[in-house]
C-alpha positions as CSV (number, residue, x, y, z in Angstrom):
1,M,-21.2,-7.3,-91.2
2,F,-20.8,-10.7,-89.8
3,K,-17.5,-10.4,-88.8
4,K,-18.5,-7.2,-87.0
5,F,-20.9,-8.5,-85.2
6,A,-18.7,-11.3,-84.2
7,G,-15.8,-9.0,-82.8
8,I,-18.6,-7.4,-80.9
9,S,-19.4,-11.1,-79.5
10,L,-15.9,-11.4,-78.8
11,L,-15.5,-8.7,-77.2
12,L,-18.5,-9.3,-74.6
13,I,-17.2,-12.4,-73.7
14,L,-13.9,-11.3,-73.2
15,L,-15.2,-8.2,-70.6
16,L,-17.5,-11.2,-68.8
17,M,-14.6,-13.0,-67.9
18,I,-12.7,-10.2,-66.7
19,T,-15.6,-9.3,-64.4
20,A,-16.1,-12.7,-63.0
21,C,-12.5,-12.7,-62.2
22,S,-12.5,-9.8,-60.7
23,S,-15.5,-10.7,-58.3
24,G,-13.6,-13.9,-57.6
25,N,-10.7,-12.6,-56.0
26,N,-12.8,-10.0,-54.2
27,S,-14.8,-12.9,-52.5
28,N,-11.6,-14.6,-51.5
29,A,-10.0,-11.4,-50.6
30,E,-13.4,-10.9,-48.0
31,S,-13.0,-14.6,-46.8
32,D,-9.2,-14.5,-46.2
33,S,-10.2,-11.7,-44.4
34,S,-13.1,-12.8,-42.1
35,N,-10.9,-16.6,-41.3
36,N,-7.9,-14.0,-39.9
37,T,-9.7,-12.8,-36.6
38,S,-6.8,-14.4,-34.2
39,T,-4.0,-12.7,-36.1
40,A,-3.0,-9.3,-36.1
41,S,-1.1,-6.8,-38.0
42,V,2.5,-5.5,-37.7
43,G,3.9,-3.1,-40.3
44,N,2.9,-5.3,-43.3
45,E,3.0,-8.4,-42.0
46,A,-0.1,-10.4,-40.3
47,V,1.1,-12.1,-36.7
48,K,-0.8,-14.8,-34.5
49,N,-1.1,-14.6,-31.1
50,E,-0.7,-17.5,-29.2
51,K,-2.5,-18.1,-26.4
52,L,-0.7,-17.1,-22.6
53,I,-0.7,-18.1,-19.5
54,V,-0.8,-14.6,-17.3
55,Y,-0.5,-15.0,-13.4
56,T,-2.1,-12.7,-11.1
57,N,-3.2,-11.5,-7.6
58,A,-5.7,-8.7,-8.8
59,N,-8.1,-10.6,-10.8
60,S,-10.9,-10.4,-7.7
61,D,-14.1,-8.3,-8.1
62,G,-14.6,-8.6,-11.6
63,R,-11.8,-7.7,-12.9
64,G,-10.4,-11.0,-13.8
65,E,-12.9,-11.3,-16.7
66,W,-13.3,-7.4,-17.7
67,L,-9.7,-8.3,-19.1
68,I,-10.3,-11.6,-20.2
69,E,-13.1,-10.3,-22.4
70,K,-11.3,-6.8,-23.5
71,A,-7.8,-8.9,-24.7
72,K,-9.9,-11.5,-26.6
73,S,-11.3,-8.4,-28.4
74,A,-8.0,-7.1,-28.8
75,G,-7.3,-10.4,-30.5
76,F,-5.6,-12.2,-27.5
77,E,-6.4,-15.4,-25.8
78,I,-5.3,-15.2,-22.5
79,E,-5.9,-17.8,-19.4
80,L,-5.3,-16.3,-15.8
81,V,-4.0,-18.1,-12.7
82,G,-5.0,-15.8,-9.7
83,A,-3.4,-16.2,-6.4
84,G,-1.8,-14.1,-3.7
85,G,0.4,-12.0,-4.4
86,A,3.8,-13.7,-2.1
87,D,2.6,-17.4,-3.4
88,L,2.8,-16.2,-7.5
89,A,6.4,-14.8,-6.7
90,N,7.3,-18.0,-4.7
91,R,5.8,-20.1,-7.5
92,L,7.0,-18.1,-10.6
93,I,10.4,-18.7,-8.5
94,A,9.8,-22.7,-8.1
95,E,9.3,-22.8,-11.6
96,K,12.1,-20.4,-13.4
97,N,14.3,-23.3,-15.2
98,N,10.9,-24.6,-16.7
99,P,8.3,-21.5,-16.6
100,I,4.8,-22.0,-17.3
101,A,3.5,-18.9,-17.1
102,D,4.6,-16.3,-20.0
103,V,3.2,-12.8,-18.0
104,V,2.8,-11.7,-14.6
105,Y,0.9,-8.7,-13.6
106,G,-0.4,-7.4,-10.1
107,L,2.1,-7.9,-7.7
108,N,4.0,-5.3,-5.7
109,N,7.4,-3.4,-5.9
110,M,8.9,-6.0,-3.2
111,L,8.0,-9.1,-5.0
112,Y,9.2,-7.6,-8.5
113,E,12.4,-6.8,-6.8
114,N,12.4,-10.6,-5.4
115,L,12.0,-11.9,-9.1
116,K,14.5,-9.9,-10.1
117,T,17.2,-10.9,-8.5
118,E,16.0,-14.6,-9.1
119,K,16.6,-13.7,-12.7
120,V,12.9,-15.1,-13.6
121,L,11.9,-12.0,-15.1
122,T,13.4,-10.6,-19.2
123,K,13.9,-6.7,-19.8
124,Y,11.5,-5.4,-21.8
125,D,10.6,-1.7,-22.6
126,P,6.7,-0.8,-23.7
127,K,6.4,1.8,-25.6
128,W,4.2,3.1,-23.4
129,A,6.7,3.3,-20.1
130,L,7.3,6.9,-21.1
131,E,4.1,8.0,-20.4
132,V,4.0,6.0,-16.7
133,E,4.9,8.5,-13.7
134,P,8.4,9.4,-13.5
135,G,9.6,7.1,-10.5
136,L,6.9,3.9,-10.7
137,N,8.7,1.9,-13.2
138,D,11.7,-0.2,-12.7
139,P,14.8,1.9,-13.5
140,E,16.3,-1.5,-15.3
141,G,13.2,-2.2,-17.4
142,Y,12.1,-5.4,-15.7
143,Y,8.9,-4.5,-14.7
144,H,6.5,-1.0,-15.5
145,G,3.8,0.3,-13.5
146,L,-0.4,-0.1,-14.3
147,V,-2.5,0.9,-10.9
148,K,-1.0,3.0,-8.0
149,Q,-1.9,1.6,-4.7
150,A,-1.7,4.4,-1.7
151,I,-1.0,3.0,2.0
152,L,-3.2,6.1,3.6
153,L,-3.2,7.0,7.6
154,G,-7.1,7.5,8.0
155,Y,-9.0,8.7,10.9
156,N,-12.9,9.1,11.7
157,P,-13.7,12.5,11.3
158,N,-16.6,12.5,14.4
159,T,-13.3,12.0,16.2
160,F,-10.8,14.1,14.7
161,T,-10.8,17.1,12.8
162,A,-8.1,17.6,9.6
163,E,-6.7,19.8,12.8
164,T,-6.9,17.4,15.7
165,A,-5.7,14.7,13.5
166,P,-1.9,13.5,13.5
167,K,0.1,15.1,10.6
168,D,2.0,11.6,9.9
169,W,2.6,8.5,11.4
170,T,5.3,9.4,13.8
171,E,2.6,11.7,15.9
172,L,0.9,8.5,16.8
173,Y,3.2,7.2,18.9
174,K,5.0,10.1,19.8
175,N,1.9,12.4,21.0
176,P,-0.2,11.2,23.9
177,A,-3.4,12.2,22.7
178,F,-2.7,9.5,20.0
179,K,-1.8,6.3,22.6
180,G,-4.2,3.5,22.4
181,K,-6.9,5.1,19.9
182,Y,-4.6,3.8,16.5
183,E,-4.4,0.2,15.1
184,A,-0.6,-1.3,15.4
185,P,0.3,-3.2,12.4
186,T,0.8,-6.2,14.2
187,M,-0.6,-8.2,10.9
188,L,2.8,-8.7,9.6
189,G,2.1,-11.5,6.8
190,Q,0.2,-9.1,5.1
191,I,1.6,-6.2,3.0
192,T,-0.3,-3.2,3.9
193,P,1.3,-3.4,7.8
194,Q,4.9,-4.4,6.2
195,L,4.5,-1.1,4.1
196,V,3.5,0.7,7.5
197,V,6.7,-0.4,9.2
198,A,8.4,0.0,6.0
199,G,7.8,3.6,5.5
200,I,9.5,4.4,8.8
201,L,12.0,2.0,9.1
202,T,13.9,3.7,6.0
203,R,13.5,6.8,7.3
204,Y,15.9,5.8,9.5
205,E,18.7,4.0,6.9
206,D,22.2,3.3,8.5
207,P,25.0,0.7,6.7
208,K,25.7,0.8,10.2
209,G,22.8,0.1,11.9
210,E,21.2,-3.4,13.1
211,L,19.2,-4.9,9.6
212,G,20.5,-1.3,8.0
213,I,18.2,0.4,10.5
214,S,19.9,2.9,13.0
215,K,18.9,2.7,17.0
216,E,16.5,5.5,16.4
217,G,14.4,4.1,13.7
218,W,14.4,0.9,15.8
219,N,13.5,3.1,18.6
220,D,10.5,4.4,16.7
221,V,9.1,1.0,15.7
222,K,8.9,-0.4,19.3
223,L,7.4,2.9,20.5
224,L,4.1,2.1,17.2
225,F,3.3,-1.1,18.5
226,D,4.0,0.1,22.5
227,N,1.1,2.5,22.0
228,G,-1.1,1.4,19.6
229,V,-3.9,-1.5,20.1
230,G,-3.0,-4.9,18.0
231,A,-4.9,-6.1,15.1
232,V,-7.7,-8.7,15.7
233,E,-7.4,-11.5,13.7
234,G,-11.1,-11.5,11.5
235,E,-12.0,-8.1,12.5
236,D,-12.4,-5.7,9.6
237,F,-9.9,-2.1,10.6
238,Y,-12.6,0.0,8.6
239,A,-15.6,-1.1,10.8
240,N,-13.5,-0.2,14.0
241,L,-12.5,3.4,12.2
242,A,-16.2,3.8,11.6
243,S,-17.2,2.8,15.1
244,G,-14.4,4.7,16.9
245,K,-13.5,1.4,18.5
246,T,-9.9,2.2,16.5
247,P,-10.5,5.8,14.6
248,L,-7.1,5.9,13.2
249,G,-5.1,3.7,11.7
250,A,-3.9,2.3,7.6
251,V,-6.2,2.2,5.2
252,V,-5.9,1.0,1.5
253,S,-6.6,3.8,-1.5
254,G,-7.9,1.5,-3.7
255,T,-10.5,-0.1,-1.5
256,L,-11.6,3.5,0.0
257,S,-14.4,4.1,-1.6
258,K,-16.1,0.6,-1.1
259,K,-15.3,0.7,2.4
260,E,-17.1,4.1,3.4
261,E,-19.7,3.2,1.3
262,Q,-20.2,-0.1,3.3
263,Y,-19.7,1.4,6.8
264,K,-21.2,5.2,5.7
265,V,-18.0,7.0,6.8
266,K,-15.7,9.2,5.0
267,A,-12.5,8.8,6.5
268,G,-10.1,11.6,7.1
269,I,-6.8,11.3,5.3
270,V,-3.2,12.5,6.5
271,S,-0.9,13.9,3.7
272,P,2.8,13.8,5.3
273,Q,4.9,16.1,4.1
274,I,7.0,13.0,3.5
275,G,4.1,11.6,1.6
276,V,2.9,8.0,1.5
277,P,3.7,4.2,1.1
278,M,2.8,4.0,-2.9
279,I,2.7,0.9,-4.0
280,V,2.3,-0.2,-7.3
281,E,0.5,-2.8,-9.7
282,H,2.9,-3.5,-12.2
283,V,3.2,-5.9,-15.7
284,A,6.4,-7.8,-16.3
285,I,7.5,-10.5,-19.0
286,I,8.5,-14.0,-17.5
287,N,12.1,-14.7,-18.4
288,G,12.1,-18.3,-21.1
289,T,8.6,-17.5,-21.9
290,K,8.7,-19.4,-25.4
291,K,5.4,-17.0,-26.6
292,K,7.8,-13.8,-26.1
293,E,6.6,-12.0,-29.2
294,T,3.2,-12.3,-28.3
295,A,4.0,-11.5,-24.9
296,E,5.3,-8.3,-25.5
297,R,2.2,-7.3,-27.9
298,F,-0.2,-8.4,-25.0
299,V,1.9,-6.2,-22.6
300,E,2.0,-2.7,-25.3
301,W,-1.8,-3.5,-25.3
302,M,-2.4,-4.1,-21.6
303,G,-0.4,-1.3,-20.3
304,A,-1.9,1.7,-23.3
305,A,-3.5,4.5,-21.8
306,E,-6.9,3.9,-23.5
307,V,-7.0,0.5,-21.8
308,Q,-5.6,1.0,-18.3
309,G,-8.3,4.2,-18.4
310,E,-11.2,2.1,-19.1
311,F,-9.7,0.2,-16.3
312,A,-9.7,3.3,-14.1
313,A,-13.6,4.4,-14.9
314,K,-14.3,0.8,-14.1
315,F,-13.0,0.0,-11.5
316,N,-12.7,3.2,-9.3
317,S,-8.8,2.8,-9.7
318,M,-5.8,5.5,-10.5
319,P,-3.8,4.5,-13.2
320,A,0.1,4.8,-13.1
321,N,-0.1,6.3,-17.2
322,T,-0.3,10.0,-16.7
323,K,-2.1,9.6,-20.2
324,A,-4.8,7.2,-18.9
325,A,-5.2,9.0,-15.3
326,E,-7.3,12.0,-17.2
327,N,-9.9,9.2,-17.1
328,A,-10.0,8.4,-14.0
329,N,-13.2,8.6,-11.3
330,D,-13.2,12.5,-10.5
331,S,-13.1,11.0,-6.5
332,V,-10.3,8.9,-7.1
333,K,-8.9,12.6,-9.0
334,E,-9.0,14.3,-5.9
335,L,-8.0,12.2,-2.9
336,Y,-4.5,12.0,-5.3
337,S,-4.5,15.2,-6.4
338,N,-3.7,15.8,-2.4
339,L,-1.5,12.8,-2.0
340,K,2.5,12.1,-3.1
341,A,4.6,9.6,-2.6
342,Q,7.3,8.9,-0.2
343,P,11.0,7.8,-1.4
344,M,11.1,4.4,-0.9
345,D,14.0,2.2,-1.7
346,W,12.4,-0.9,-3.0
347,E,15.9,-2.6,-3.6
348,F,16.8,-2.3,0.2
349,I,13.4,-2.8,1.4
350,A,12.5,-6.0,-0.9
351,K,16.5,-8.0,1.0
352,N,15.2,-6.6,4.2
353,I,11.7,-7.0,5.0
354,G,11.7,-10.1,6.2
355,K,14.5,-10.2,8.6
356,W,12.5,-6.8,9.9
357,V,9.4,-8.8,10.3
358,E,10.9,-11.5,12.3
359,K,12.6,-9.0,14.5
360,I,9.6,-7.3,15.5
361,E,7.5,-10.4,16.0
362,L,10.3,-12.3,18.0
363,Q,11.7,-9.3,20.2
364,I,8.9,-6.4,20.1
365,M,6.1,-7.5,19.5
366,Q,6.5,-10.1,23.0
């Protein structure tokens, strides 16, 4: 009897020991899990995301703060360095032999082409690149589209109707009815006026012409400036459109809704048959970054349809990612439903835009 009791007691002790060990292992697993907040899982391996330095010209109006918080919740720590697009591009070129940044986003096609030429970027094709609207990514894989921005010809609906408004930029200077009623793109230190000019000049590309443009193209640009009203430093063009002072001119799709709300005038939009200059905010990885794997994971996350869709809904933008575009606001969808991108040779434009601007400022606008 005693032996039987002793055997039962020994069995109970063993069971208690096993339970205690099992409980201890569960506790350690939970502890390990709670301490791995800065790691991500890739396959069966845990990877740590290093802090990234991210250069951008697209962090205003709360966009930068939103991205930092969203990235943090996804396991990324990022430090944004914000400046104008041209300034950032120049800084990246100056730093190319000893890069500080790991990722850059928000710049336009022309600036990215310059960065490619200077070997500032490294190739990387994120999975979501296949979801981007055809023709918007760099075909060589150095940069990929996030947000579309259309350069539009807008008009005051109290001055013109869809029938009486011009149908293309070329009508502004060819039809006497519009003489003196549009703002000429004279602020050529800015991207939007440069793109208006590029949208006209690239229609007349000629390898034998001056700076790659035929004589007809340069004649057209001269007429554009001769028949328009020069922009005035410090004046908001949309205010002049709304007041009727210059009821025709360039507006940017990304700022359109705010301007309409601010000035209580909903601009009419021209949809040229050739299309409109469409610039795209892109993302790219810096050549020489010591955090390449983290940078790749960040780019994969940032450009994904879910993230870009949330961004579009929050900031009234139109994503380049076609799946994300489903979450864009209805007003933005309606605007882009009537627009198509004008074919633009960005490499050609990037190589020549500085020379074009110089010629216009020194010979045409004088």
